[in-house]
C-alpha positions as CSV (number, residue, x, y, z in Angstrom):
1,M,26.8,-10.2,-1.6
2,S,23.2,-11.2,-0.7
3,E,19.8,-9.1,-1.0
4,I,17.0,-8.4,1.3
5,Y,14.0,-7.0,-0.1
6,I,11.4,-4.1,0.4
7,A,7.7,-4.7,-0.6
8,F,6.0,-1.3,-1.1
9,A,2.1,-1.6,-1.4
10,D,-0.9,0.1,-2.6
11,T,-3.7,-1.2,-1.1
12,P,-7.6,0.8,-0.9
13,G,-9.1,1.7,2.3
14,F,-10.2,4.5,4.6
15,F,-6.9,4.7,6.8
16,A,-4.5,4.0,3.1
17,G,-6.2,7.6,2.1
18,I,-5.1,9.1,4.9
19,I,-1.6,8.1,5.1
20,R,-1.6,8.6,1.3
21,R,-2.6,12.3,1.4
22,V,-0.1,12.8,4.3
23,I,2.9,11.3,2.4
24,R,1.9,12.1,-0.9
25,Q,2.8,9.0,-2.6
26,K,1.2,6.1,-4.7
27,Y,2.6,3.0,-2.0
28,I,1.7,3.8,1.6
29,H,2.7,0.2,3.5
30,V,6.0,-1.3,3.9
31,A,7.0,-4.6,4.3
32,L,10.5,-6.6,4.9
33,A,11.2,-9.8,2.3
34,L,14.2,-12.8,2.7
35,D,12.8,-13.7,-1.0
36,P,11.5,-11.6,-4.3
37,F,8.7,-13.0,-4.2
38,L,7.7,-12.3,-0.7
39,R,7.1,-15.9,0.5
40,E,8.5,-14.5,3.4
41,T,7.7,-11.1,4.4
42,Y,7.1,-9.3,7.6
43,S,6.0,-5.8,8.6
44,I,4.0,-4.1,11.2
45,G,0.6,-4.1,10.1
46,R,-2.4,-5.5,9.8
47,R,-2.5,-8.6,12.0
48,H,-5.4,-10.0,9.2
49,P,-6.0,-8.0,5.8
50,A,-9.5,-7.4,6.2
51,V,-9.4,-5.8,9.7
52,P,-7.4,-2.4,9.8
53,L,-7.8,-2.0,13.6
54,I,-6.0,-4.5,14.9
55,A,-2.0,-3.9,13.8
56,G,1.0,-5.1,14.8
57,F,4.1,-7.5,13.8
58,E,2.9,-10.4,11.5
59,R,4.2,-12.2,8.6
60,E,2.1,-11.3,5.7
61,D,0.9,-13.7,3.5
62,K,0.5,-11.9,-0.1
63,R,-2.4,-14.9,-1.0
64,K,-5.0,-13.7,1.7
65,I,-4.0,-9.7,1.1
66,L,-4.8,-10.5,-2.8
67,R,-8.3,-12.3,-1.5
68,V,-9.0,-8.9,0.5
69,F,-7.8,-6.5,-2.0
70,P,-8.0,-8.5,-5.5
71,E,-6.8,-4.7,-7.3
72,A,-3.6,-4.2,-5.2
73,D,-0.6,-3.0,-6.7
74,Y,2.9,-3.7,-5.5
75,M,6.3,-2.7,-6.1
76,V,9.5,-4.8,-5.1
77,C,12.8,-3.1,-4.7
78,S,16.5,-5.1,-3.7
79,I,19.0,-3.9,-1.7
80,S,22.5,-5.6,-1.4
81,C,23.7,-6.3,2.0
82,T,26.6,-9.4,3.2
83,A,25.1,-13.0,3.8
84,Q,26.2,-12.1,7.8
85,Q,23.7,-8.8,7.6
86,K,20.8,-11.0,6.0
87,E,21.5,-13.7,8.2
88,Y,21.2,-10.8,11.2
89,I,17.9,-9.7,9.9
90,K,16.3,-13.2,9.4
91,E,17.4,-13.8,13.1
92,E,15.7,-10.7,14.4
93,L,12.7,-10.9,12.4
94,H,12.4,-14.5,13.6
95,K,12.5,-13.5,17.2
96,A,10.0,-10.8,16.5
97,M,7.4,-13.5,15.2
98,R,8.3,-15.6,18.3
99,K,7.0,-12.3,20.4
100,R,4.8,-10.6,17.8
101,F,1.8,-9.6,20.4
102,R,4.0,-7.8,22.1
103,Y,4.4,-5.5,19.1
104,H,1.9,-2.8,18.1
105,Y,1.2,-0.3,15.8
106,A,2.6,3.0,16.7
107,V,-0.4,5.2,16.2
108,A,0.5,7.7,19.6
109,G,3.6,8.6,17.4
110,L,2.0,9.4,14.1
111,P,1.3,13.5,15.1
112,F,4.9,13.8,15.6
113,I,6.0,12.2,12.3
114,L,3.9,15.3,11.0
115,M,5.6,17.9,13.3
116,E,9.0,16.2,12.6
117,K,9.4,15.5,16.3
118,P,11.5,11.7,17.1
119,F,9.0,9.4,19.1
120,Y,9.4,6.3,20.3
121,Q,7.3,3.9,22.4
122,K,8.7,0.6,23.6
123,N,7.7,-2.3,21.3
124,H,5.5,0.6,19.4
125,F,6.1,1.2,15.1
126,T,5.1,2.3,12.0
127,C,5.8,-0.3,9.3
128,S,8.5,1.9,8.2
129,S,10.0,3.1,11.4
130,Y,10.5,-0.9,12.2
131,I,12.4,-1.5,9.1
132,A,14.5,1.5,9.1
133,K,15.2,0.6,12.8
134,L,16.4,-3.3,11.6
135,L,18.2,-2.2,8.6
136,E,20.2,0.5,10.5
137,E,21.1,-2.0,13.3
138,A,21.9,-4.4,10.7
139,G,24.5,-2.1,8.9
140,V,22.5,-2.0,6.0
141,C,20.8,1.6,5.6
142,R,21.7,4.7,7.4
143,W,19.1,7.3,7.7
144,D,19.6,11.4,8.3
145,K,16.9,11.1,10.9
146,H,15.7,9.3,13.8
147,F,14.1,5.7,12.9
148,S,10.9,7.0,14.0
149,L,10.3,9.8,11.3
150,V,11.4,7.3,8.6
151,T,8.1,7.2,6.0
152,P,7.2,4.5,3.0
153,R,8.3,7.4,1.5
154,D,12.0,7.2,2.1
155,F,12.3,3.6,1.5
156,Y,11.0,5.1,-1.7
157,E,14.0,7.5,-2.5
158,Y,16.0,5.5,-0.9
159,G,18.7,5.6,-3.7
160,E,20.4,2.1,-2.8
161,K,17.9,0.1,-3.8
162,Q,16.9,-1.9,-7.5
163,K,13.5,-1.9,-8.8
164,I,12.8,-5.5,-9.9
165,F,9.1,-5.8,-10.0
166,E,6.3,-3.2,-10.4
167,G,2.9,-4.1,-11.0
168,S,-0.3,-5.9,-9.7
169,L,-0.3,-8.1,-7.0
170,K,-2.4,-10.8,-8.8
171,E,0.5,-10.8,-11.3
172,L,3.5,-11.3,-9.0
173,V,1.5,-14.1,-7.2
174,E,1.2,-15.8,-10.9
175,R,4.9,-15.1,-11.4
176,D,5.8,-17.0,-8.3
177,K,3.4,-20.3,-9.6
178,T,6.2,-20.5,-12.7
179,A,9.4,-18.9,-10.9
180,V,12.4,-20.5,-12.3
181,N,15.5,-20.3,-9.4
182,G,13.4,-18.1,-7.7
183,R,13.8,-14.8,-9.6
184,I,12.4,-11.9,-11.2
185,S,13.5,-11.1,-14.5
186,V,11.4,-8.2,-15.8
187,F,8.9,-5.9,-14.2
188,P,6.2,-4.0,-16.0
189,H,6.1,0.0,-15.6
190,I,2.2,1.4,-14.1
191,R,1.6,4.5,-12.4
192,P,3.8,6.7,-11.0
193,A,4.7,6.4,-7.1
194,F,2.9,9.7,-6.4
195,A,-0.7,9.0,-6.1
196,G,-3.7,11.2,-7.4
197,L,-1.1,13.6,-9.3
198,Q,-0.8,14.8,-12.7
199,A,2.2,16.0,-14.0
200,R,2.1,19.8,-15.4
201,G,5.2,21.5,-17.1
202,G,7.7,18.8,-15.8
203,S,5.7,18.9,-12.1
204,Y,3.4,17.1,-10.4
205,E,0.3,18.3,-8.8
206,R,-3.1,17.6,-7.3
């Protein structure tokens, strides 16, 4: 068996704040990685970490992200797959990277997510809908909704993942420098995934 990795990011910003309020979750961005330290990671997101209005398909650089968002928190989860499935995913990511300027962020699809109505414009995706579509095509994940409606929260609640790291992006970068055999051994426990919520009587409220 092999593994692919979902990186959940909690970064500040105006647009991030809007998304966070809609999905009521700490982590508002997801990316797909081929290794646990996010050395090879892809997503539909900012083409440059400091420029929120220009987004599309890109290979993420965690060190660049750290320079722009030094307080960013990350969670990394693994999902089991076959070697053939991982190779298919890798090839599709590399194909998309070669044609990355054809892919755009699906701004027009955001209202449809709120209305829970499927919407697809060619080569336009959110960070989560692109990964959802690719993993479904690879036979790794199955969703009970159209891929365009999949959000970071669906990935967070996906039962067949295993959390292997949760902490600051700075800590993950430091661990990468001293990694042995490319593995993350333990992860710290930090704030809950639902941002801005406090536990009261066993439930969460704003």
